[in-house]
PyMOL Python script that loads the backbone (N, CA, C, O; Angstrom):
from pymol import cmd

cmd.read_pdbstr("""\
ATOM      1  N   MET A   1       0.823  -1.160  -0.039  1.00  0.00           N
ATOM      2  CA  MET A   1       0.022   0.007   0.003  1.00  0.00           C
ATOM      3  C   MET A   1       0.900   1.241   0.005  1.00  0.00           C
ATOM      4  O   MET A   1       1.943   1.289   0.658  1.00  0.00           O
ATOM      5  N   ARG A   2       0.446   2.254  -0.754  1.00  0.00           N
ATOM      6  CA  ARG A   2       1.079   3.452  -0.803  1.00  0.00           C
ATOM      7  C   ARG A   2       0.311   4.602  -0.262  1.00  0.00           C
ATOM      8  O   ARG A   2      -0.830   4.783  -0.686  1.00  0.00           O
ATOM      9  N   LEU A   3       0.834   5.428   0.663  1.00  0.00           N
ATOM     10  CA  LEU A   3       0.106   6.544   1.232  1.00  0.00           C
ATOM     11  C   LEU A   3       0.798   7.729   0.959  1.00  0.00           C
ATOM     12  O   LEU A   3       1.987   7.802   1.270  1.00  0.00           O
ATOM     13  N   LYS A   4       0.173   8.755   0.373  1.00  0.00           N
ATOM     14  CA  LYS A   4       0.685  10.073   0.019  1.00  0.00           C
ATOM     15  C   LYS A   4      -0.283  11.088   0.482  1.00  0.00           C
ATOM     16  O   LYS A   4      -1.420  11.178   0.021  1.00  0.00           O
ATOM     17  N   LEU A   5       0.249  11.931   1.505  1.00  0.00           N
ATOM     18  CA  LEU A   5      -0.623  12.913   2.041  1.00  0.00           C
ATOM     19  C   LEU A   5       0.081  14.326   2.008  1.00  0.00           C
ATOM     20  O   LEU A   5       1.299  14.427   2.156  1.00  0.00           O
ATOM     21  N   VAL A   6      -0.727  15.388   1.811  1.00  0.00           N
ATOM     22  CA  VAL A   6      -0.192  16.741   1.867  1.00  0.00           C
ATOM     23  C   VAL A   6      -0.939  17.581   2.759  1.00  0.00           C
ATOM     24  O   VAL A   6      -2.168  17.557   2.702  1.00  0.00           O
ATOM     25  N   LEU A   7      -0.319  18.348   3.607  1.00  0.00           N
ATOM     26  CA  LEU A   7      -1.011  19.251   4.564  1.00  0.00           C
ATOM     27  C   LEU A   7      -1.793  20.261   3.718  1.00  0.00           C
ATOM     28  O   LEU A   7      -1.253  20.787   2.746  1.00  0.00           O
ATOM     29  N   ASP A   8      -3.054  20.542   4.069  1.00  0.00           N
ATOM     30  CA  ASP A   8      -3.841  21.501   3.313  1.00  0.00           C
ATOM     31  C   ASP A   8      -3.497  22.895   3.759  1.00  0.00           C
ATOM     32  O   ASP A   8      -2.732  23.073   4.707  1.00  0.00           O
ATOM     33  N   GLY A   9      -4.062  23.914   3.077  1.00  0.00           N
ATOM     34  CA  GLY A   9      -3.772  25.309   3.331  1.00  0.00           C
ATOM     35  C   GLY A   9      -4.011  25.795   4.802  1.00  0.00           C
ATOM     36  O   GLY A   9      -3.325  26.683   5.309  1.00  0.00           O
ATOM     37  N   THR A  10      -4.973  25.187   5.415  1.00  0.00           N
ATOM     38  CA  THR A  10      -5.306  25.669   6.797  1.00  0.00           C
ATOM     39  C   THR A  10      -4.348  25.056   7.811  1.00  0.00           C
ATOM     40  O   THR A  10      -4.365  25.425   8.985  1.00  0.00           O
ATOM     41  N   LYS A  11      -3.450  24.052   7.329  1.00  0.00           N
ATOM     42  CA  LYS A  11      -2.607  23.298   8.229  1.00  0.00           C
ATOM     43  C   LYS A  11      -3.364  22.585   9.380  1.00  0.00           C
ATOM     44  O   LYS A  11      -2.779  22.363  10.440  1.00  0.00           O
ATOM     45  N   ARG A  12      -4.590  22.241   9.199  1.00  0.00           N
ATOM     46  CA  ARG A  12      -5.396  21.558  10.107  1.00  0.00           C
ATOM     47  C   ARG A  12      -5.781  20.114   9.586  1.00  0.00           C
ATOM     48  O   ARG A  12      -6.371  19.325  10.323  1.00  0.00           O
ATOM     49  N   ALA A  13      -5.435  19.808   8.326  1.00  0.00           N
ATOM     50  CA  ALA A  13      -5.864  18.562   7.805  1.00  0.00           C
ATOM     51  C   ALA A  13      -4.783  18.113   6.706  1.00  0.00           C
ATOM     52  O   ALA A  13      -4.009  18.910   6.175  1.00  0.00           O
ATOM     53  N   TYR A  14      -4.823  16.831   6.451  1.00  0.00           N
ATOM     54  CA  TYR A  14      -4.097  16.221   5.331  1.00  0.00           C
ATOM     55  C   TYR A  14      -5.051  15.734   4.290  1.00  0.00           C
ATOM     56  O   TYR A  14      -6.132  15.227   4.589  1.00  0.00           O
ATOM     57  N   GLU A  15      -4.623  15.899   3.026  1.00  0.00           N
ATOM     58  CA  GLU A  15      -5.463  15.305   1.904  1.00  0.00           C
ATOM     59  C   GLU A  15      -4.456  14.595   1.025  1.00  0.00           C
ATOM     60  O   GLU A  15      -3.306  14.997   0.847  1.00  0.00           O
ATOM     61  N   GLY A  16      -5.011  13.452   0.464  1.00  0.00           N
ATOM     62  CA  GLY A  16      -4.126  12.727  -0.448  1.00  0.00           C
ATOM     63  C   GLY A  16      -4.824  11.385  -0.882  1.00  0.00           C
ATOM     64  O   GLY A  16      -6.046  11.289  -0.993  1.00  0.00           O
ATOM     65  N   THR A  17      -3.963  10.384  -1.110  1.00  0.00           N
ATOM     66  CA  THR A  17      -4.517   9.157  -1.538  1.00  0.00           C
ATOM     67  C   THR A  17      -3.814   7.965  -0.822  1.00  0.00           C
ATOM     68  O   THR A  17      -2.677   8.029  -0.355  1.00  0.00           O
ATOM     69  N   ALA A  18      -4.599   6.905  -0.791  1.00  0.00           N
ATOM     70  CA  ALA A  18      -4.125   5.667  -0.298  1.00  0.00           C
ATOM     71  C   ALA A  18      -4.329   4.691  -1.434  1.00  0.00           C
ATOM     72  O   ALA A  18      -5.436   4.523  -1.945  1.00  0.00           O
ATOM     73  N   THR A  19      -3.169   4.010  -1.845  1.00  0.00           N
ATOM     74  CA  THR A  19      -3.233   3.188  -3.040  1.00  0.00           C
ATOM     75  C   THR A  19      -2.827   1.742  -2.785  1.00  0.00           C
ATOM     76  O   THR A  19      -1.789   1.503  -2.169  1.00  0.00           O
ATOM     77  N   THR A  20      -3.600   0.790  -3.233  1.00  0.00           N
ATOM     78  CA  THR A  20      -3.218  -0.667  -3.209  1.00  0.00           C
ATOM     79  C   THR A  20      -2.938  -1.044  -4.581  1.00  0.00           C
ATOM     80  O   THR A  20      -3.151  -0.240  -5.488  1.00  0.00           O
ATOM     81  N   PRO A  21      -2.444  -2.285  -4.820  1.00  0.00           N
ATOM     82  CA  PRO A  21      -2.315  -2.629  -6.192  1.00  0.00           C
ATOM     83  C   PRO A  21      -3.551  -2.711  -6.983  1.00  0.00           C
ATOM     84  O   PRO A  21      -3.500  -2.568  -8.205  1.00  0.00           O
ATOM     85  N   ASP A  22      -4.730  -2.945  -6.330  1.00  0.00           N
ATOM     86  CA  ASP A  22      -5.989  -2.992  -6.938  1.00  0.00           C
ATOM     87  C   ASP A  22      -6.828  -1.782  -7.010  1.00  0.00           C
ATOM     88  O   ASP A  22      -7.683  -1.674  -7.889  1.00  0.00           O
ATOM     89  N   GLU A  23      -6.609  -0.807  -6.070  1.00  0.00           N
ATOM     90  CA  GLU A  23      -7.467   0.389  -6.050  1.00  0.00           C
ATOM     91  C   GLU A  23      -6.863   1.594  -5.423  1.00  0.00           C
ATOM     92  O   GLU A  23      -5.842   1.473  -4.747  1.00  0.00           O
ATOM     93  N   GLN A  24      -7.400   2.687  -5.593  1.00  0.00           N
ATOM     94  CA  GLN A  24      -6.955   3.932  -5.007  1.00  0.00           C
ATOM     95  C   GLN A  24      -8.081   4.743  -4.414  1.00  0.00           C
ATOM     96  O   GLN A  24      -9.119   4.890  -5.058  1.00  0.00           O
ATOM     97  N   TRP A  25      -7.930   5.261  -3.255  1.00  0.00           N
ATOM     98  CA  TRP A  25      -8.982   6.035  -2.518  1.00  0.00           C
ATOM     99  C   TRP A  25      -8.477   7.371  -2.184  1.00  0.00           C
ATOM    100  O   TRP A  25      -7.305   7.510  -1.836  1.00  0.00           O
ATOM    101  N   PRO A  26      -9.333   8.422  -2.273  1.00  0.00           N
ATOM    102  CA  PRO A  26      -8.985   9.694  -1.685  1.00  0.00           C
ATOM    103  C   PRO A  26      -9.179   9.651  -0.239  1.00  0.00           C
ATOM    104  O   PRO A  26     -10.158   9.065   0.222  1.00  0.00           O
ATOM    105  N   VAL A  27      -8.271  10.259   0.558  1.00  0.00           N
ATOM    106  CA  VAL A  27      -8.382  10.352   1.988  1.00  0.00           C
ATOM    107  C   VAL A  27      -8.251  11.772   2.461  1.00  0.00           C
ATOM    108  O   VAL A  27      -7.581  12.598   1.843  1.00  0.00           O
ATOM    109  N   ARG A  28      -8.869  12.027   3.512  1.00  0.00           N
ATOM    110  CA  ARG A  28      -8.747  13.377   4.307  1.00  0.00           C
ATOM    111  C   ARG A  28      -8.584  13.042   5.721  1.00  0.00           C
ATOM    112  O   ARG A  28      -9.452  12.386   6.298  1.00  0.00           O
ATOM    113  N   VAL A  29      -7.519  13.452   6.324  1.00  0.00           N
ATOM    114  CA  VAL A  29      -7.272  13.327   7.737  1.00  0.00           C
ATOM    115  C   VAL A  29      -7.394  14.621   8.473  1.00  0.00           C
ATOM    116  O   VAL A  29      -6.732  15.599   8.127  1.00  0.00           O
ATOM    117  N   VAL A  30      -8.300  14.651   9.573  1.00  0.00           N
ATOM    118  CA  VAL A  30      -8.583  15.865  10.240  1.00  0.00           C
ATOM    119  C   VAL A  30      -8.327  15.659  11.792  1.00  0.00           C
ATOM    120  O   VAL A  30      -8.102  14.541  12.256  1.00  0.00           O
ATOM    121  N   ASP A  31      -8.371  16.684  12.480  1.00  0.00           N
ATOM    122  CA  ASP A  31      -8.214  16.711  13.997  1.00  0.00           C
ATOM    123  C   ASP A  31      -6.811  16.292  14.379  1.00  0.00           C
ATOM    124  O   ASP A  31      -6.643  15.346  15.149  1.00  0.00           O
ATOM    125  N   LEU A  32      -5.764  16.992  13.845  1.00  0.00           N
ATOM    126  CA  LEU A  32      -4.502  16.572  14.108  1.00  0.00           C
ATOM    127  C   LEU A  32      -4.028  16.644  15.524  1.00  0.00           C
ATOM    128  O   LEU A  32      -3.129  15.926  15.961  1.00  0.00           O
ATOM    129  N   GLU A  33      -4.701  17.581  16.252  1.00  0.00           N
ATOM    130  CA  GLU A  33      -4.347  17.895  17.616  1.00  0.00           C
ATOM    131  C   GLU A  33      -4.924  16.806  18.646  1.00  0.00           C
ATOM    132  O   GLU A  33      -4.372  16.570  19.721  1.00  0.00           O
ATOM    133  N   GLY A  34      -6.013  16.211  18.232  1.00  0.00           N
ATOM    134  CA  GLY A  34      -6.734  15.235  19.201  1.00  0.00           C
ATOM    135  C   GLY A  34      -6.770  13.956  18.586  1.00  0.00           C
ATOM    136  O   GLY A  34      -5.746  13.457  18.120  1.00  0.00           O
ATOM    137  N   ASP A  35      -7.936  13.356  18.547  1.00  0.00           N
ATOM    138  CA  ASP A  35      -8.071  12.023  18.056  1.00  0.00           C
ATOM    139  C   ASP A  35      -7.950  12.228  16.429  1.00  0.00           C
ATOM    140  O   ASP A  35      -8.758  12.933  15.825  1.00  0.00           O
ATOM    141  N   VAL A  36      -7.019  11.642  15.866  1.00  0.00           N
ATOM    142  CA  VAL A  36      -6.940  11.685  14.409  1.00  0.00           C
ATOM    143  C   VAL A  36      -8.058  11.058  13.711  1.00  0.00           C
ATOM    144  O   VAL A  36      -8.302   9.883  13.985  1.00  0.00           O
ATOM    145  N   THR A  37      -8.760  11.658  12.866  1.00  0.00           N
ATOM    146  CA  THR A  37      -9.938  11.066  12.214  1.00  0.00           C
ATOM    147  C   THR A  37      -9.702  11.081  10.674  1.00  0.00           C
ATOM    148  O   THR A  37      -9.317  12.096  10.095  1.00  0.00           O
ATOM    149  N   VAL A  38      -9.957   9.886  10.034  1.00  0.00           N
ATOM    150  CA  VAL A  38      -9.760   9.719   8.681  1.00  0.00           C
ATOM    151  C   VAL A  38     -11.100   9.720   8.059  1.00  0.00           C
ATOM    152  O   VAL A  38     -12.017   9.035   8.512  1.00  0.00           O
ATOM    153  N   GLU A  39     -11.230  10.537   6.954  1.00  0.00           N
ATOM    154  CA  GLU A  39     -12.507  10.508   6.058  1.00  0.00           C
ATOM    155  C   GLU A  39     -12.159   9.896   4.779  1.00  0.00           C
ATOM    156  O   GLU A  39     -11.408  10.477   3.996  1.00  0.00           O
ATOM    157  N   THR A  40     -12.700   8.680   4.510  1.00  0.00           N
ATOM    158  CA  THR A  40     -12.420   8.056   3.299  1.00  0.00           C
ATOM    159  C   THR A  40     -13.391   6.906   3.172  1.00  0.00           C
ATOM    160  O   THR A  40     -13.990   6.444   4.143  1.00  0.00           O
ATOM    161  N   ARG A  41     -13.529   6.436   1.862  1.00  0.00           N
ATOM    162  CA  ARG A  41     -14.380   5.290   1.556  1.00  0.00           C
ATOM    163  C   ARG A  41     -13.463   3.965   1.478  1.00  0.00           C
ATOM    164  O   ARG A  41     -13.953   2.905   1.088  1.00  0.00           O
ATOM    165  N   ALA A  42     -12.235   4.060   1.831  1.00  0.00           N
ATOM    166  CA  ALA A  42     -11.316   2.986   1.714  1.00  0.00           C
ATOM    167  C   ALA A  42     -11.739   1.949   2.855  1.00  0.00           C
ATOM    168  O   ALA A  42     -12.409   2.282   3.833  1.00  0.00           O
ATOM    169  N   PRO A  43     -11.281   0.682   2.623  1.00  0.00           N
ATOM    170  CA  PRO A  43     -11.652  -0.388   3.670  1.00  0.00           C
ATOM    171  C   PRO A  43     -11.095   0.010   5.119  1.00  0.00           C
ATOM    172  O   PRO A  43     -10.173   0.820   5.211  1.00  0.00           O
ATOM    173  N   ALA A  44     -11.622  -0.525   6.145  1.00  0.00           N
ATOM    174  CA  ALA A  44     -11.266  -0.091   7.497  1.00  0.00           C
ATOM    175  C   ALA A  44      -9.795  -0.302   7.724  1.00  0.00           C
ATOM    176  O   ALA A  44      -9.232   0.545   8.418  1.00  0.00           O
ATOM    177  N   ASP A  45      -9.079  -1.309   7.245  1.00  0.00           N
ATOM    178  CA  ASP A  45      -7.846  -1.503   7.517  1.00  0.00           C
ATOM    179  C   ASP A  45      -6.780  -0.489   6.908  1.00  0.00           C
ATOM    180  O   ASP A  45      -5.707  -0.231   7.454  1.00  0.00           O
ATOM    181  N   VAL A  46      -7.237   0.070   5.656  1.00  0.00           N
ATOM    182  CA  VAL A  46      -6.525   1.139   5.111  1.00  0.00           C
ATOM    183  C   VAL A  46      -6.747   2.434   5.796  1.00  0.00           C
ATOM    184  O   VAL A  46      -5.830   3.254   5.840  1.00  0.00           O
ATOM    185  N   ALA A  47      -7.930   2.680   6.348  1.00  0.00           N
ATOM    186  CA  ALA A  47      -8.143   3.847   7.089  1.00  0.00           C
ATOM    187  C   ALA A  47      -7.409   3.858   8.426  1.00  0.00           C
ATOM    188  O   ALA A  47      -6.901   4.886   8.875  1.00  0.00           O
ATOM    189  N   GLU A  48      -7.372   2.693   9.037  1.00  0.00           N
ATOM    190  CA  GLU A  48      -6.641   2.498  10.386  1.00  0.00           C
ATOM    191  C   GLU A  48      -5.279   2.700  10.148  1.00  0.00           C
ATOM    192  O   GLU A  48      -4.684   3.429  10.942  1.00  0.00           O
ATOM    193  N   TYR A  49      -4.635   2.181   9.174  1.00  0.00           N
ATOM    194  CA  TYR A  49      -3.181   2.362   8.826  1.00  0.00           C
ATOM    195  C   TYR A  49      -2.862   3.813   8.576  1.00  0.00           C
ATOM    196  O   TYR A  49      -1.837   4.305   9.048  1.00  0.00           O
ATOM    197  N   THR A  50      -3.757   4.554   7.805  1.00  0.00           N
ATOM    198  CA  THR A  50      -3.604   5.984   7.652  1.00  0.00           C
ATOM    199  C   THR A  50      -3.619   6.734   8.871  1.00  0.00           C
ATOM    200  O   THR A  50      -2.738   7.562   9.105  1.00  0.00           O
ATOM    201  N   ARG A  51      -4.650   6.478   9.741  1.00  0.00           N
ATOM    202  CA  ARG A  51      -4.807   7.077  11.092  1.00  0.00           C
ATOM    203  C   ARG A  51      -3.546   7.066  11.935  1.00  0.00           C
ATOM    204  O   ARG A  51      -3.076   8.042  12.519  1.00  0.00           O
ATOM    205  N   ARG A  52      -3.047   5.792  11.922  1.00  0.00           N
ATOM    206  CA  ARG A  52      -1.843   5.455  12.785  1.00  0.00           C
ATOM    207  C   ARG A  52      -0.644   6.211  12.243  1.00  0.00           C
ATOM    208  O   ARG A  52       0.096   6.806  13.026  1.00  0.00           O
ATOM    209  N   VAL A  53      -0.428   6.212  10.976  1.00  0.00           N
ATOM    210  CA  VAL A  53       0.796   6.846  10.429  1.00  0.00           C
ATOM    211  C   VAL A  53       0.746   8.375  10.788  1.00  0.00           C
ATOM    212  O   VAL A  53       1.735   8.922  11.275  1.00  0.00           O
ATOM    213  N   VAL A  54      -0.444   9.071  10.537  1.00  0.00           N
ATOM    214  CA  VAL A  54      -0.639  10.498  10.850  1.00  0.00           C
ATOM    215  C   VAL A  54      -0.500  10.791  12.289  1.00  0.00           C
ATOM    216  O   VAL A  54       0.145  11.765  12.677  1.00  0.00           O
ATOM    217  N   ARG A  55      -1.094   9.964  13.093  1.00  0.00           N
ATOM    218  CA  ARG A  55      -1.033  10.117  14.576  1.00  0.00           C
ATOM    219  C   ARG A  55       0.439  10.071  15.092  1.00  0.00           C
ATOM    220  O   ARG A  55       0.854  10.907  15.894  1.00  0.00           O
ATOM    221  N   ILE A  56       1.166   9.119  14.627  1.00  0.00           N
ATOM    222  CA  ILE A  56       2.615   9.132  14.922  1.00  0.00           C
ATOM    223  C   ILE A  56       3.314  10.374  14.590  1.00  0.00           C
ATOM    224  O   ILE A  56       4.009  10.976  15.408  1.00  0.00           O
ATOM    225  N   ALA A  57       3.108  10.787  13.270  1.00  0.00           N
ATOM    226  CA  ALA A  57       3.789  12.020  12.781  1.00  0.00           C
ATOM    227  C   ALA A  57       3.337  13.197  13.639  1.00  0.00           C
ATOM    228  O   ALA A  57       4.188  13.997  14.028  1.00  0.00           O
ATOM    229  N   ALA A  58       2.054  13.353  13.958  1.00  0.00           N
ATOM    230  CA  ALA A  58       1.593  14.560  14.712  1.00  0.00           C
ATOM    231  C   ALA A  58       2.193  14.514  16.192  1.00  0.00           C
ATOM    232  O   ALA A  58       2.613  15.534  16.738  1.00  0.00           O
ATOM    233  N   LYS A  59       2.202  13.297  16.782  1.00  0.00           N
ATOM    234  CA  LYS A  59       2.672  13.200  18.140  1.00  0.00           C
ATOM    235  C   LYS A  59       4.144  13.447  18.207  1.00  0.00           C
ATOM    236  O   LYS A  59       4.622  14.054  19.165  1.00  0.00           O
ATOM    237  N   THR A  60       4.889  12.994  17.215  1.00  0.00           N
ATOM    238  CA  THR A  60       6.376  13.220  17.243  1.00  0.00           C
ATOM    239  C   THR A  60       6.720  14.707  16.959  1.00  0.00           C
ATOM    240  O   THR A  60       7.679  15.250  17.508  1.00  0.00           O
ATOM    241  N   ALA A  61       5.984  15.282  16.168  1.00  0.00           N
ATOM    242  CA  ALA A  61       6.151  16.721  15.817  1.00  0.00           C
ATOM    243  C   ALA A  61       5.902  17.568  17.169  1.00  0.00           C
ATOM    244  O   ALA A  61       6.684  18.442  17.544  1.00  0.00           O
ATOM    245  N   LYS A  62       4.814  17.237  17.806  1.00  0.00           N
ATOM    246  CA  LYS A  62       4.509  17.989  19.013  1.00  0.00           C
ATOM    247  C   LYS A  62       5.463  17.759  20.163  1.00  0.00           C
ATOM    248  O   LYS A  62       5.749  18.676  20.933  1.00  0.00           O
ATOM    249  N   ALA A  63       5.955  16.541  20.284  1.00  0.00           N
ATOM    250  CA  ALA A  63       6.931  16.190  21.278  1.00  0.00           C
ATOM    251  C   ALA A  63       8.326  16.981  20.929  1.00  0.00           C
ATOM    252  O   ALA A  63       9.007  17.476  21.827  1.00  0.00           O
ATOM    253  N   ASP A  64       8.650  17.048  19.688  1.00  0.00           N
ATOM    254  CA  ASP A  64       9.869  17.707  19.251  1.00  0.00           C
ATOM    255  C   ASP A  64       9.701  19.271  19.218  1.00  0.00           C
ATOM    256  O   ASP A  64      10.686  19.989  19.047  1.00  0.00           O
ATOM    257  N   GLY A  65       8.506  19.758  19.374  1.00  0.00           N
ATOM    258  CA  GLY A  65       8.293  21.202  19.386  1.00  0.00           C
ATOM    259  C   GLY A  65       8.321  21.858  18.005  1.00  0.00           C
ATOM    260  O   GLY A  65       8.640  23.040  17.878  1.00  0.00           O
ATOM    261  N   VAL A  66       7.981  21.073  16.961  1.00  0.00           N
ATOM    262  CA  VAL A  66       7.996  21.545  15.601  1.00  0.00           C
ATOM    263  C   VAL A  66       6.620  21.388  15.053  1.00  0.00           C
ATOM    264  O   VAL A  66       5.798  20.712  15.672  1.00  0.00           O
ATOM    265  N   SER A  67       6.316  21.975  13.920  1.00  0.00           N
ATOM    266  CA  SER A  67       5.085  21.834  13.192  1.00  0.00           C
ATOM    267  C   SER A  67       5.036  20.469  12.544  1.00  0.00           C
ATOM    268  O   SER A  67       6.065  19.845  12.289  1.00  0.00           O
ATOM    269  N   VAL A  68       3.842  20.024  12.287  1.00  0.00           N
ATOM    270  CA  VAL A  68       3.533  18.710  11.499  1.00  0.00           C
ATOM    271  C   VAL A  68       4.200  18.875  10.169  1.00  0.00           C
ATOM    272  O   VAL A  68       4.287  19.951   9.578  1.00  0.00           O
ATOM    273  N   PRO A  69       4.707  17.625   9.702  1.00  0.00           N
ATOM    274  CA  PRO A  69       5.325  17.742   8.374  1.00  0.00           C
ATOM    275  C   PRO A  69       4.357  18.097   7.207  1.00  0.00           C
ATOM    276  O   PRO A  69       3.180  17.735   7.233  1.00  0.00           O
ATOM    277  N   ARG A  70       4.860  18.780   6.236  1.00  0.00           N
ATOM    278  CA  ARG A  70       3.973  19.226   5.118  1.00  0.00           C
ATOM    279  C   ARG A  70       3.445  18.038   4.277  1.00  0.00           C
ATOM    280  O   ARG A  70       2.318  18.032   3.782  1.00  0.00           O
ATOM    281  N   THR A  71       4.342  17.034   4.152  1.00  0.00           N
ATOM    282  CA  THR A  71       3.919  15.786   3.410  1.00  0.00           C
ATOM    283  C   THR A  71       4.231  14.554   4.198  1.00  0.00           C
ATOM    284  O   THR A  71       5.145  14.502   5.020  1.00  0.00           O
ATOM    285  N   ILE A  72       3.461  13.605   3.918  1.00  0.00           N
ATOM    286  CA  ILE A  72       3.632  12.158   4.526  1.00  0.00           C
ATOM    287  C   ILE A  72       3.571  11.249   3.418  1.00  0.00           C
ATOM    288  O   ILE A  72       2.584  11.210   2.683  1.00  0.00           O
ATOM    289  N   GLN A  73       4.636  10.474   3.251  1.00  0.00           N
ATOM    290  CA  GLN A  73       4.565   9.372   2.226  1.00  0.00           C
ATOM    291  C   GLN A  73       5.087   8.155   2.818  1.00  0.00           C
ATOM    292  O   GLN A  73       6.192   8.142   3.360  1.00  0.00           O
ATOM    293  N   ARG A  74       4.315   7.094   2.736  1.00  0.00           N
ATOM    294  CA  ARG A  74       4.666   5.687   3.292  1.00  0.00           C
ATOM    295  C   ARG A  74       4.353   4.651   2.276  1.00  0.00           C
ATOM    296  O   ARG A  74       3.376   4.780   1.539  1.00  0.00           O
ATOM    297  N   TRP A  75       5.126   3.655   2.212  1.00  0.00           N
ATOM    298  CA  TRP A  75       4.966   2.516   1.389  1.00  0.00           C
ATOM    299  C   TRP A  75       5.051   1.251   2.237  1.00  0.00           C
ATOM    300  O   TRP A  75       5.986   1.061   3.015  1.00  0.00           O
ATOM    301  N   ARG A  76       4.006   0.356   2.056  1.00  0.00           N
ATOM    302  CA  ARG A  76       4.131  -0.900   2.856  1.00  0.00           C
ATOM    303  C   ARG A  76       3.800  -1.927   1.901  1.00  0.00           C
ATOM    304  O   ARG A  76       2.829  -1.821   1.152  1.00  0.00           O
ATOM    305  N   ALA A  77       4.675  -3.044   1.905  1.00  0.00           N
ATOM    306  CA  ALA A  77       4.480  -4.137   0.954  1.00  0.00           C
ATOM    307  C   ALA A  77       3.177  -4.859   1.335  1.00  0.00           C
ATOM    308  O   ALA A  77       2.793  -4.969   2.500  1.00  0.00           O
ATOM    309  N   PRO A  78       2.536  -5.335   0.277  1.00  0.00           N
ATOM    310  CA  PRO A  78       1.242  -6.221   0.507  1.00  0.00           C
ATOM    311  C   PRO A  78       1.616  -7.408   1.381  1.00  0.00           C
ATOM    312  O   PRO A  78       2.705  -7.971   1.272  1.00  0.00           O
ATOM    313  N   GLN A  79       0.707  -7.760   2.225  1.00  0.00           N
ATOM    314  CA  GLN A  79       0.838  -8.865   3.159  1.00  0.00           C
ATOM    315  C   GLN A  79       0.086 -10.029   2.803  1.00  0.00           C
ATOM    316  O   GLN A  79       0.120 -11.029   3.520  1.00  0.00           O
TER     317      GLN A  79
END
""", "prot")
cmd.dss("prot")
cmd.show_as("cartoon", "prot")
cmd.util.cbc("prot")
cmd.orient("prot")
């Protein structure tokens, strides 16, 4: 699975795509300060993977005292 997200202009949400070998879904990730919420029609496991990746990035940025990254790209081999 490939995940490619870009911080939107408000710096409060990420928008991008989650792609598997068979399909691609648009995703939007909001509430970066609290419970990270994923808005997508992708299967639950894709949405959960996306939520975890963004949550880790947001928590790490906060702990380091920096802003969240402008882009997040991850690739995970099919299982």
